[in-house]
N, C-alpha and C positions, 0 to 999 in steps of 0.2 A: 501578691502570692497567686492569685488566679491567672495573670499573666505568665508568671513563671511556670505553672503547670501546664499552660497550654504549649510553651516552648518546649518543655520536656516531652509531652506526648508527641508533638510534630517530630521531634528528634528521634523518638523511637519508631515512629511511622516510616521515617525516610531511611533510616540506619539499618533496621532489622531487615528480615526478609519480607515485611509487608508491602505490598504494592498500592501507592497511593493514586487514587484516581483524579480527585480534584481538591485544589487548595485555592482558597480566596484571602486576599490581603487588602487591608484597608490603610492606604498612605495618606498624607495630608491632603492632597487636592484629587487624587485619583485612585479607585479600585482596581484590583488586578486579579485575574482568574487563571489559574494554571489547570488545564484539563489533559489528562493522558487517558485516551479513550481505548487504548490497547492496540490502537491502529497508528496512531500520530500523538505527537505532542502540539497541543494549541494553547495559545494564550489570548485572553480577551482583557479589555479596560474599558472603563467608564469614568469620565470626568464629572465629578459631583455636581457641579453647576452647570456645565454645558450639556451634558448628554441626557440628564433628568432619569438616570437609571436604566437607559438603554446601553447594552454592551455591544462593543464592535471588536473585530480582531484586532490584535497588536503583536508584534510591530506591523507598521502599515507596509505593504508591498506596492501600494498605489491607491488611487481614487476607487472605492468600491461602493457597493449599495448600502454598506452598513456605517460608511464614514463620510460620505459624500455631503453631509449635512454641514460639516465643519472644515473638510480638507479639500484644497484647491489643487495642490500638486505636491509631488516629492520626487527628488532626485538624489541619486546615489544611495538609495535605500540597502541596508543590509541587515539581515538577522542571524544572530548566533546563539544556538540552543546547546547549552553545556549541562546536561541532566536538568537540575532546578535552578539554573541561572540562566536568564534569558536577556540578551542585549540587543538593542535597536541603535543602529548607527543611520545618519543620513547627512548629506552634503547640504541639503536645503529643503525645507518643509515650509509651505505657504498655506496659511488658512484662508477661507472665504473672506473674512474681514480684513485681509491683508497682513495681519501678524506673521511674522516669519521667524523660524529658527533656522540657524546654520551650524554646520560642523557638530551635529548633536551626537551624543553617545550616553544613552541611558541603559542601565543595568538593574533588573528586578531580580532578587536572590529569594527565591520562594522557601529555602532552607534556613537561611540566616534571617529572613524576614527584612530586608533592607531595600532601599532604593536609592541607587547612587548615579549621578551623571553629571556632565557638564556640556556647555556649548554656549552659543550665543542666542538670545532671545530679545527680538525687536531691537537688534543693534547693541544690546549689551551683554557681557559674559554672565554667566550663571553657573553655580556649582550646587549640586544637590547631593546631601548626604543625610538620609533620614531612616529612622527605625518605624517599620509599619506594624499595624496589629494584624494578628491572625484572626480572621473572622470564622472561618471554618475549614474544615479537612475531611474528606471521606476516604476510605479504603475498601479494596474489594477481597483480595486474596492473598495467600501466603505460598511461595514456591520454593523448592530446593531442587537437586538434581534430578530427581525421580518422580516427584509428586506434586500436584497442585492442591492445595486445600481450600475448597470454596466455602465450607461451613463446617460445623463441629462433626457432622455425620455422614459428610459426602466427600469423596476424593476422586481424581480423575488420573489416572496413570499416564505418563508422557513416554512415548515410544523413544527407542533407541534412534540416536542420531548417526549411527554408524552406516557408510555407505554400503549398498547392496548392488549385485549386479543384475543386468536385466534377466539373465536366464533363471534367477531365483524366483522372479515373478510367476513363470511357468508352473511352479509347483503350489501355487496358490489355489484354494478353491475359487469356484466362480459359479454364478447362478443367474441365469437369464434365459427364460423359454422363448424369449423373442428375439434373441441374437441372431442378426443378419448381417452385420458388419456395415450395414447403410442406414437403419433408423435406430438401432441398439446394438450395444456391445456389452459384455458382461463385466461384472466385477464381483467380489465376493460378497458384497451386501446386495447385488441385484443388478438390474439394467441401468446402463446409463445411456441417456438419450443422445441421438445424433441428427443433425440435419446437413444436407450436402448441397454444394453448388455444382451444376452442370453433370455429366455423366460419369459414373463411377465404373472404373474398369481396373482388373488386376494387373494388367500389363503396363499401367502407366509408372513412371519412374520416381515420381515426387509424391510423398504423402504430406499434405500440409493440415493442421488441426488447430482451429482457432479457439482459445479460452476466453469466455467473456469475464467481465468484472462482477463484482457483487451486485445482486439486484434484491430489492426489499419488497417487491410487489406481489400480493396474494393472487396468483393467477399466472397466465401463460406470458412467457417471455418471448415477445415477437423478434427473434434473432435476425430474421431476413429483412424485417423493416429498419432495424437499427444499423446491421453490419452487412447488408446485402450488397454494398458497393465493392466488397471484396472481388464480385465477379468482375469488375473493370480491370482489377488488377492482374487476374488469372486468365482473362479472356484471351489474350495472345498465345498463351502457353497451355490453354485447357487440354489439349491432346496428351500432355504429359503429367498432368497434375490431377490428383484425387484431393478435393478440399471438404473438409468437414468442420462443422460447428459442433463442439461438445459441450453439452449441458453440465455444468459443474455439480457436483452432489448437492441434493436437495431443490435443485432448479427445474423448472419445467418449461420446456419449450412448446410452442403452438403445434397441436397436433400429434403431440408425443406424450407418454406417460411421464410422470416427474422421474428425475434421475435419483437413484438410490442416494441414501444416506441418512445418518442418524436424525437429522433434523431437517426440515424444510426451510428453504431460504427465508421466509418471511416470519419464521419462529425465532430467529437469532436475536432479534431485538429485545425479546422478552427474557432472554437469559443475561447471566452476568457477563461482563466484559470478559473475563479471564476464561470463560466456557466457550463463548462464541469465536473470540479470536484464536484460541487453540484449536477449535474445530476447523476453522477456515484455513489458518496459516500454517498449522503443524503438520502432523501426519495423518489425522483421521480423515480428513478430505483429499489431501494430496495422495494418499495410498490408493484410493479409488481411482483417481485421475492417472496416475502411474500405470495401474493395471490396465485400464482401458486403452491407453496409449500403446501398452506393450502388446495388447491383443490385436489391435488394429495394424501396429507394424508387422507382427507375425503373418497375419491374414495377408495382407497386400504385399509385403517382401518389397518395399520401395529401396531405391538406391539411397535415399535421404528421407528421413522424418523431420519435418519443420514445424516446430509448434509456435505459433503466434498468440501472444496474450496481451491483454489490456487492463490495467490496473490489478484488481485481485486476481485476473488470469495471468498477468505478467508476473506476479509475484509467486504463483505456483511454479512458473518456469524456474524461476530462481532457487527454489526449493530442491523440485525434482531433478534439475541437471546435475545437482551435486549429491543428492541422496541415492538417486538411481543413476550412477555413473554410465555413461555410454549410451543411455536410452534416446535422448534428444540429440540429433546432429547438430541442429540450428535453432536457436531460440530468438525470437524477436519481441522485445518487451517495451510495450508502450505505457507510458504514464504510470511507472513503477515505483511504489514506495518500497525501494529495495534497501531496507536497513542493514546496517553493517554492525551497528552497536547491540548488545545484549538488550532483550526485552523479555517479557513474561510468556513469549510464545517463541516459535521458530522464526529466525530471521534469514534471508538470502546469504547475507554476508557470511555467516559461518559455515556455509557450504562451498564457499568459493575454493577453498584448498582441495576439495574433492572434484572437481570439475576437470575432465580430460582436456588437455591442450589443443586438441583436433576439433573441439566442440566449438562452434563461432555462437557469440553473442553479441546481440545489436540491441542498444537501448534507444529509445525515441521519446523525446519529452517536449512539450510545448514551453516555451519560454516563460509563460505566466502560469503554469503549472505548478501547484505547491509541492508536488512530488519530485520536481527537478533536482532538489538539493540532495534528495537520497539516491537517486539515479546517479548522479555526478560522484557522490561518494563511492557507491558501489563500483562504478567505473574505474575509479582511481585505484581502488584497492585490487581490483581484477587485473588491471594493466600492471600493477607494480608485481603481481604474481606470475607474469608472462602469459596471460590467458589471450586468446584470440577474441577480443572485444572492441566494439565501437560505441561511440555515444553521439547521437545527433540531436540538435535542438532545432526546434521548428517554430513558426509562429502559432500562437493559440495557447489553450489552457487543457484543462482535463476533461476532454470530451471526444466523441466519435468523429466530429468534424475537423478536430485537429490531427488524429491520428490517420484517418483516411483522407486528409486534405491533399492538396496537390504536392506540397513538399513531403509529407509523410508518405503518400503513395508511391512517389518516385524512389524514395530511400527503400521501401519494401520491395519494389520492382526490381532494384539495382541488386538487392541482396538475393532475391529468388532467382533472377534470370539472367 
């Protein structure tokens, strides 16, 4: 009866409007954990005998820090995530002790509580079909078309997703007594901080704005230290380029006041996922970025506004290029978790239909970057819709060195110049 009760509760969580954060299953030899952190779906496993309670990422993308104690190599690895059903495929998987699996196909269904798979293990065929036990499940919030309910007494309104034109932004209030369009630009909530490379001059033809990713540090973000190599990219064309780093809402650049925003960047971890993800990925934060971009574009009057973003910054490009149609002329998106399927926050895929055909979008992903699957999906949908979009895969994973490495830098140079 208790088992039946757990399954009924799980069904209610998964099939109602309630959003499940974490599900843990206990199967015969292995435990599995499904985590939707509001930004990505991640799955972990731990073998009861071998791992001694240590969790590692599953399915395996290769030999990593958390699985190197048992995994020697894997070839032909593939991960398929279909909501609550996660499948791992591999042509060959070799353990450090020599045990080998070939042609493996294993699916964990966190909704039906099952583990099913087949393949060859140590030269012999195997077939797994078992029912797993539900260990735990947590939930965060409930969402419908207009509201997100965080608890019984508090609710957050979600902004309209309808497209707006850039000239509508001109009617918005703005507030920043330090606005000089070099160190600060206004938004309706206050100053948005800027840092620039080279000399700034209104006569230059191209305006480039870089949007960094999420930072959790409680202090200054040394943007020049991490991303200063952009100077090498624009060096040959500096006479025609105004280049700015824009501190996303709540972030603080070294030598600048913290950018306006309801939350400071380091405060987001203390909030529920539903609140923090909606703040970063939906309209609350992106509205301020859009206004800052618009005011910079109006002030400098460039022939082209190029917005470059990495990770969370790339995600903002995916939202803004469709929400504020025509504001961004060219968007370069590195390491973008550009989701196309519905989540409990805004996703770039739902704004593709609003992007003007003349807008150029370029996605760059490291071949070992977990976000590559989402960038690829975004590219495929955008291409089918006839948009001007490119997708480039370079060596590396999700970091600055990949995006501004030789391959990445060459791609960016070709796009810009």
